[in-house]
C-alpha positions as MATLAB code, in Angstrom:
seq = 'MSKEITVLCLTAASIGFLHTLFGPDHYLPFVVMSKARGWSLAKTNFITFLCGIGHILSSVLLGFIGILFGIAVMKLEAFEAFRGNIAAWALIGFGLVYFIWGLRRAIRNKPHRHAHPHEDEGHHSHEHVHTSEHAHVHTKGKRNITPWVLFTIFILGPCEPLIPILMYPAAKRSIVGLLLVTGVFGSVTIITMLGIVTVTSLGVKLVPLGRLERYSHAMAGATICLSGMAIQFLGL';
ca = [
      39.936  -12.477   17.345;
      38.076  -12.593   20.276;
      34.980  -14.850   20.903;
      32.541  -11.741   21.337;
      33.686  -10.559   17.721;
      33.334  -14.187   16.172;
      29.806  -14.247   17.508;
      29.482  -10.460   16.368;
      30.603  -11.592   12.540;
      28.240  -14.509   12.820;
      25.384  -12.054   13.672;
      26.459   -9.397   10.986;
      26.295  -12.355    8.204;
      22.926  -13.735    9.497;
      21.332  -10.143    9.734;
      22.674   -8.823    6.359;
      21.204  -12.120    4.736;
      18.014  -12.006    6.333;
      17.716   -7.957    5.887;
      18.561   -8.063    2.374;
      16.109  -11.489    1.619;
      13.086   -9.790    3.381;
      13.925   -6.224    1.766;
      12.293   -6.421   -1.869;
      13.881   -3.194   -2.460;
      17.254   -4.769   -2.509;
      16.599   -6.453   -5.571;
      13.191   -6.111   -7.383;
      14.161   -2.641   -9.035;
      16.968   -4.734  -10.609;
      15.117   -7.380  -11.876;
      12.206   -5.562  -13.251;
      14.245   -2.802  -14.794;
      16.666   -5.500  -16.309;
      13.495   -7.026  -17.982;
      12.040   -3.862  -18.843;
      15.347   -2.146  -20.689;
      16.831   -5.153  -22.045;
      20.079   -5.228  -19.664;
      22.212   -8.122  -20.063;
      22.849   -9.954  -16.828;
      26.373   -8.710  -16.583;
      24.994   -5.048  -16.780;
      22.414   -5.679  -14.293;
      24.803   -7.413  -11.652;
      27.248   -4.364  -12.175;
      24.813   -2.028  -11.374;
      23.327   -3.852   -8.440;
      26.826   -4.214   -7.180;
      27.545   -0.145   -7.615;
      23.769    0.342   -5.593;
      25.061   -2.108   -3.037;
      28.438   -0.383   -2.624;
      26.661    3.033   -2.027;
      23.758    1.489    0.301;
      26.508    0.013    2.799;
      28.987    2.730    2.545;
      26.495    5.570    3.287;
      25.643    3.829    6.468;
      29.063    2.841    7.329;
      30.265    6.241    6.989;
      27.500    7.327    9.162;
      28.413    4.591   11.830;
      31.930    5.919   11.726;
      31.051    9.441   12.161;
      29.159    8.612   15.202;
      31.745    6.787   17.101;
      34.358    9.350   16.001;
      32.269   12.220   17.649;
      30.540    9.993   20.207;
      27.246   10.358   18.839;
      24.662    8.511   20.825;
      23.233    5.210   19.288;
      19.540    6.631   19.412;
      20.433    9.498   17.656;
      22.121    7.883   14.789;
      19.359    5.464   14.392;
      16.735    8.334   14.316;
      18.818    9.705   11.530;
      18.841    6.529    9.701;
      15.112    6.238    9.979;
      14.625    9.714    8.887;
      16.903    8.687    5.711;
      14.726    5.623    5.108;
      11.615    7.644    4.907;
      13.328   10.096    2.211;
      14.461    6.711    0.331;
      11.463    5.035    0.349;
       9.327    7.835   -0.638;
      11.828    8.483   -3.691;
      11.190    4.859   -4.735;
       7.450    5.235   -4.639;
       8.067    8.508   -6.526;
      10.354    7.007   -9.027;
       7.831    3.734   -9.539;
       5.091    6.069  -10.125;
       6.777    8.359  -12.488;
       8.076    5.520  -14.453;
       4.641    3.712  -14.246;
       3.130    6.669  -15.852;
       5.844    7.159  -18.765;
       5.729    3.412  -19.507;
       1.669    3.261  -19.545;
       1.744    6.322  -21.885;
       4.729    4.475  -23.891;
       2.727    1.293  -24.220;
      -0.645    3.376  -25.344;
       1.548    5.146  -28.061;
       2.956    1.928  -29.057;
      -0.429    0.230  -29.345;
       0.004   -2.289  -32.387;
      -2.134   -1.197  -35.633;
      -2.998   -2.278  -39.070;
      -2.330   -0.580  -42.189;
      -3.635   -1.363  -45.728;
      -1.696   -1.192  -48.859;
      -3.725   -1.505  -52.317;
      -1.998   -3.206  -55.204;
      -3.594   -2.727  -58.731;
      -2.822   -6.103  -59.955;
      -3.201   -8.021  -56.490;
      -5.852   -6.201  -54.731;
      -4.801   -5.086  -51.250;
      -2.909   -6.565  -48.198;
      -2.523   -5.177  -44.474;
      -0.128   -5.467  -41.946;
       0.387   -4.778  -38.201;
       3.177   -2.664  -36.784;
       4.019   -0.338  -33.793;
       5.658    3.147  -34.541;
       7.992    3.502  -31.315;
       9.508    0.241  -31.044;
      10.708   -0.625  -34.632;
      12.721    2.767  -34.559;
      13.491    3.228  -31.079;
      17.379    2.856  -31.747;
      17.009    5.910  -33.725;
      14.907    8.049  -31.555;
      17.192    7.210  -28.495;
      20.482    7.183  -29.780;
      22.942    9.917  -27.960;
      20.388    9.793  -25.069;
      21.902    9.149  -21.847;
      20.279    6.736  -19.684;
      19.687    8.287  -16.181;
      17.623    5.200  -14.447;
      20.786    3.490  -13.061;
      21.962    6.803  -11.555;
      18.429    7.697  -10.209;
      18.442    4.018   -8.428;
      22.281    4.582   -7.058;
      21.200    7.695   -5.455;
      18.238    6.030   -3.851;
      20.578    3.464   -2.666;
      22.802    5.947   -1.032;
      19.555    7.577    0.771;
      18.592    4.068    1.851;
      19.947    3.009    5.209;
      21.294   -0.295    6.559;
      19.270   -0.156    9.982;
      20.979   -3.166   11.608;
      24.596   -2.024   10.804;
      25.202    0.978   13.257;
      23.781   -0.782   16.690;
      26.128   -4.140   15.238;
      29.299   -1.458   14.684;
      29.169   -0.017   18.547;
      30.057   -3.340   20.408;
      33.479   -3.629   18.650;
      33.782    0.304   18.943;
      33.432    0.572   22.480;
      35.776   -2.387   22.935;
      38.307   -0.116   21.027;
      38.981   -3.011   18.662;
      39.598   -1.530   15.192;
      40.228   -5.022   13.504;
      36.668   -6.103   15.126;
      35.042   -2.956   13.603;
      36.223   -3.467   10.160;
      35.775   -7.365   10.330;
      32.042   -7.022   11.487;
      31.771   -4.223    8.742;
      33.348   -6.458    5.796;
      31.361   -9.439    6.804;
      27.928   -7.551    6.990;
      28.551   -5.534    3.498;
      29.908   -8.852    1.952;
      27.012  -10.957    2.845;
      24.472   -8.197    1.786;
      26.163   -7.622   -1.574;
      26.539  -11.079   -2.195;
      22.696  -11.566   -1.548;
      21.665   -8.835   -3.457;
      23.664  -10.347   -6.410;
      22.648  -14.017   -5.724;
      18.916  -13.061   -5.922;
      19.173  -10.737   -8.788;
      20.988  -13.015  -10.988;
      18.517  -16.173  -10.206;
      15.361  -13.891  -10.455;
      16.592  -12.324  -13.718;
      17.153  -15.455  -15.427;
      14.019  -16.683  -14.320;
      12.079  -13.985  -15.413;
      13.725  -13.599  -18.922;
      12.267  -16.893  -19.639;
       8.932  -15.987  -19.077;
       7.239  -14.771  -22.489;
       4.852  -11.855  -22.028;
       3.621  -11.787  -25.600;
       1.342   -8.834  -26.037;
       2.281   -7.398  -22.652;
       5.540   -6.797  -23.605;
       4.719   -3.507  -24.411;
       3.689   -2.679  -20.938;
       7.082   -3.998  -19.464;
       8.030   -0.379  -18.557;
       4.699    0.103  -16.746;
       4.888   -3.144  -15.000;
       8.477   -2.213  -13.773;
       7.330    1.128  -12.371;
       4.608   -0.534  -10.791;
       6.527   -3.039   -9.230;
       9.173   -0.375   -7.941;
       6.468    2.019   -6.956;
       4.977   -1.451   -4.716;
       8.416   -2.141   -3.301;
       8.600    1.515   -1.882;
       5.355    1.190   -0.280;
       6.085   -2.187    1.198;
       8.996   -0.499    3.305;
       7.351    2.556    3.940;
       3.974    1.255    5.401;
       4.640   -2.391    6.038;
       8.432   -1.748    7.352;
       9.862   -4.310    4.963;
];
């Protein structure tokens, strides 16, 4: 392996780590959805891993097509930017819809009291909700499409730094270098995603929401929507 490829691999690792760390869309959606939907850590990490793979492979495939057909870097970057806009708006839209659904669910699930009169003991009352106590009955058999929505959005989302990095070993006609750079960037990106999601999810699970628990879906939707806005309008 040449010195240039070694340096390029180190660059790919650094960029993959920083690109993920400063991109809230790489981990916040999984953390908040895990909290709201009660996913186990194993399920959360599995969904994160699948989305990360889709995220990387979509850009790798585009990069390889560009290399194969000799498409200019500028054109590929313009297409990646276009894909990025679609993904950001999809994240905003999904978060907004989920926020509205979560808010509606929270309002319907507002705790209230019922009085129960008894001839011998007077009467007593207790507080309860209608939707959460019997959620397992009403939702049984329904397929949860949330992970698939996230997966689709992540396939649309580009890894902007990856294609320019791939072009150098491609220009040198180094297949080994091309595969190494791709592998390093992808591995570091996914490992960073899993690390942040794991640590943050464990921390969030320790935070008691109390009466705000019924708003967990609405808060998750709002967080996802804000993540998309941060990408679209702040360039994160």
